[in-house]
N, C-alpha and C positions, 0 to 999 in steps of 0.2 A: 701570876697574872697572864692571861692569854695574850698571845702575840697579835699585834694589830695587823689587820688585813691590808696588804699593799698591792699595787698594780703597776705594771711597767708598760709605758706607752712606747711603741716602736714605729719609727718613721723610716720606711724604706725608700729613701730618695734616690734619684737617678745617679747621684755622684757620691752619696754617703749614706751611712746608717746611723740614726740618732736614737738613743734610748733615754728615758727618764722614768725613774721609779718614785712613786708618791704613796704616802699613807695619810690617813685623816688624823689631825691633831687639833683638838678643841674646835671642831667643825671647820677647819681650814686644811687644805692640802699641804703636806710637809714633805720636803725633799728627803729621799732616802739615799739615792745615788743617781748618777747620770754618766753618759759616755757617748762617744761617736767614733766612727772610723770612716776615713775617706776611701771609697772604693767605687769605681765606675762599673755599672751594670744596668740592665733594664729588665726588671721582672715582668713588665707589661708586654714587651715585644719578644723577649726570649723566654719562652715557657718550657724549655727542655729540662730533662732531669739533671743534666750536667750543670746547667746554669743554676737550678734550684739548689743543687748540692754545694756549689761554690758559695752562694749567698748564705746557706745554712751554716757553713763552716765559719764564715766571717762573723755572723750573728752570734754563734755559739761562743766564739773567742771573745767577742765584745762583752757579752753577758758575764763571762767568767772574770774578765779584767775589771769590770765595773762592780763586781761582787753583788750582782742582783740577787735578792733574797726571795723572790716570789716566782711562781710559775704562771700567775695570772697576767695575761697579756692582752693589750688592745692595739689594733693596727688600723691603718688608713689606706684606702684606695686612692690613687692619684686622681685629682680633679679632672684631668683631661681624658681619663679613661671611663668616666661615668657621665651618663646623660641625665640632666636634671631640668625640671620645669614646674611652674606653679600653674595649675589648671583650675577652672571654675566650673562647678557642677551644681545642678539643682539639688535642693534638699531631698534626701532619700534615706532609707534605712541601710544598715551596714551590709546586709546581704546583697542588695541591689548595687550598692556603691562599689563592691568588689568587681563586679562585671563592668560597671561604668569606667572605673579606673583603667582596667585592662584595655577597653575599647579606645579610650583617649590616648593611652600609651602607644598604640599602633600608629598614631598620627605623627609622633615626633621621634620615636626610636627607629633609627635606620637599619636595625638588625632584627631578625625574627624574634618574637617574644619568647619562643621556646629556648632560645640561646641566652636569654637574659634572666636576671633575678630582679624583680620589681620590689621597690620599697616605697611606701606612701604614708602620708600623715595628714589628717584633717587639721588645718591650722585653726585652733580655737576649740577643737572637740566637736562631737556630734551635737545637734540641737537637742536640748533637754538635759545635757550634762551640766552640772553646776561648776565644773572646772576647778573645784577646790583641791582635789587630789593632785592636780598637775600644776597648781599655781606656784608653789615654792619648791617642789621636789619633782624631778623628772624621773619617770618610771618606764621600764620596759613592759610592754603588754603581752609579749609572746616571745618564745624562743624555739628554735629547732635544733636538733642535734645532727651535725654534719661531720662525718668521718671521725666520730668520737669526740668532737670539740663543740662546746656550746657557744654558738654565735647568734646574733640577733636574726630573727626570722625576717627575711625580706621577700617572702612569697605571698602576695595578697590573695592567692587562691585558697590558702589555709583558713580554717575557722578562726574567727576573732581577729582577722587581719587588721593591722595598724602598723606604724613603722617606727621611726627613730625615737629615741628618748632624749632628743636634743632640742625640743621645742617647749618653751614655757607657755604661759597663758596667752592665747592669741585671740584676735577678733574675727567673727564671722561676718562676711559682707553680704549685702543683698537687702531685699525688702523685709518688712516686719512680719508678714504673714507666712511667706515661704522663702526664708533666707537661702542664698546660695552658699555652697560649701567651697572654701578655698583649700585646695589639696596640693601639698608638696609631693611631687612624684620623682623618684630616682630609679634609674635602671643601670645595672652593672653586668658585664659579661660573666656568664656562669663559669667559663673556663678560667678567668682571672681570679674569681672568688675561690674556686677549688684549688688553684695554684697556691694562693695564700694559706688556705687551710692546711694543705699538704706540707708546705714549708714549715709552719709552726709546729706541726706534729713531728716533723723530722728533728726539729731543734729540742723538742721535749717541753714545749710551752702549752698552756691551756688558753686557747684563743677565746676570750669571753666577750669580745666585741670587735666588729669590723664595720667601719663607716668611711665617709669621704673626708678628705683633708679639710674641706670648707667648714665642716661642723667642729672639727678639732680646733681650728683656728678661732672660730667663734667663741669657743669655751675659754681659750687662753688669752685672747686679746679683746674681745667685745664684751663678754660678761653680761651684766644686767642692763647695759646701755641699749635702749630700744630705739634710739635715733638712727636715721639712715647713716651708715658708715661704709666707706670703701676701704678694703684691705688689699694691698698689693704684695703678693708673695713672690719675690724674685729669687728663684732657686738656681741651681747650677745649670740645668738643661732647659728649664721652662719658667715662664712667668705667668701667674694666675692673678686675675683681677676680679675681686668679688665685692658685690654690694649687698650689705645686710640691711634689713628693715625689720624691726621688732625681733631682732636676733635670728632671723631666717635669711639664708642666702637667696636673694631673689634674682640676681644676675651674676653670671660667672663665665669668664672667657679666659682662654689660655693661649699663649703663643710660644713657639719653640725657640725662645731666645732667653739667655740668662748669663750668669757669670762665665760659664764655659765657652760661650760664644765669643766673649772678649778675649779670653785666654787663647783660643784657637786662632783668632785674628792676629794676635801678637806673634804667635808661632809662625804663621804664614807670611806675615809682612817683614818680620825681623830675623827669620831663620834661626830661632833659638829653640832650646828644648822646652817641653811642656812645663817642667818644673821651674825653669827660669822665667817663663812667661807668667806663671802663677805669681811668682815673687814680684815681677815687674807690675803686674796688675794691682797687687796689694800696695806697692809703693805709690802707684799712680793714684789710687783711691785716697791715700793720705795727703798727697801733694795737691790733689784737685779740689780740696775743700775751699769753698767760696769762689771757685772759678766760674766765669760765665760759660754757658753751654757751647758757644761758638769757639771757645779756646781749648776745648777738650780734644784729646787725640781722637782721630776718626774712628778707631775701633770702639772706643767707649761711646762716642757720640751716636754711632749707628744704633747701638742697643738701646740707649736712653731715648732716642727719637722714636724708635719702634714702640717702646713701652708708652711713651707720651701719646702717640697716635692711638693706641688701644684704649688708654684712659679717656681720651677725647671721644672715641667712638662709643664706649660703654656709658659714659656720662651723658651723652646726647640721647641714647636709648632710654636711660633712666628718667631724664628730665621730660621726655615726651610722654611718659606714662605716669609720672608722679609729680605732685605739687611741692611736697616737702623737700627742701634742699639737703644735699649731703652735708653732714655736720663736720666730718673730719676724714682725713686719709691716714691710714696706718700702714707703714711698710714693715715687712718681715721677710724671712728667708735669708739664706747665706750671703746673698749679694745685696742686702738692703742698704748697706753703706756705700753702694756703688756711686762713685762720683759725688755730686751734691744734689742727688735726684730729689730729695725732700724739698729743697729750696726751689727747684725748677717747677715742681708740681704746685707748690703753694703760690708762686708768682703767676703761673699760667692759668690756674683755675680759681685763684682767690679762695682756697680752702685750706684750713689749718692742716699741716702735714708733719708727721714725725715718725721715727722708728719706734715700733712698739716694744714693750718690755713684758714678755709673758711670765717672768718670774715675780711680777708685782703681786700676783694672787697666790704665791707659794711661799710658805715659811721656809727659810733657809739660813744657814750660818752667816752672820754679818761679815766675817773675815773673808769670805769668798764672793762677796757681793759684786765687786768690780769685775772679777773673772766671769761670773754668770751673766752680767749685763753685756759683756762683749760677745758671749756665745748666744745670748738670748734670741736674736732673730732666727738663727738656724734651728733652734730647739722648740719653736712655737707649736708645731704639729705634735711632736712627741709629748710635750707638756699637756696639751689639750686632750690627747688620747688617755694619758694616765689619770687625768681629772675625771674622766667620763663616769667611772663606777663609784666615785667618791661623792657624788652629788645626791 
């Protein structure tokens, strides 16, 4: 019997590396292995060969320890490093659309387009398409070969340009005779993409997909729910707030505050080591359950207040543009259990809020269910990445 094809999702976070390998079992993703390593680095800001070599060494060791059995890898670019927008254009043919998308991109991308890789998708497909081929199965329409690795083509100047395989059947808005096209446009720095490609080549992996974190999170936590959903990804160094509608990220904001901000504040205020501060933060998180916000330590309160302010800001933007209310708030990321933030959000915005479980869509051994649930929030991106090629 032929060996089942599996894929490893690799999340290069600012404070850790997370990996999850999945394979398809009876049309459902099944866990093969997983692992993580806590290591502080910044592949976005530090693009030197020395930094890349250090990350490659840690990644290589983690893959070995976890006994990853595949060379097929999918990775994600950090949300804060990518520019994204939904634009509206008149109905036109694909050839004209390529030029129109590039022209519109110049209006919101603050970096010369020559230094960026553009990725775009018509939400709902082009007029005249029946949509059946995309209704239940997401497909890539094109690929390019970069440095010997097959990664999704994100250059709309190439023939047949289209973008991510992360959008299901969508609606086209506009009039009946000449409907407008709603286009999801994403732009990523070329040097960052090339850095990722080189890193995975150094490690000996075949990079079959490279996308943004928001699409990986949509896959692992949102799924087929087309209601407006807010996902708050509280990581070590940053927090991303994403609103999805019809499974598409329509609003996305990031702030440079997360779990590490609290740890560093404890170090500064109490004069303890970073390791001691980390333990104190974990102890505080447990003891703070059900505590009112005004009774929390100031280090924790500062971060939670900042996150709450961003939630309020992005919620107001959404409500000014959309009539359908946000149905729920899902928290994820390594610091999702921070304080009692789900309760604060639910009480402040009157929206059902909870920590998401990305393993809910993955077949896994029952005996490790409790362990996986505890790790779940920090593995959401890696799980969503590994699921990408299994759909």
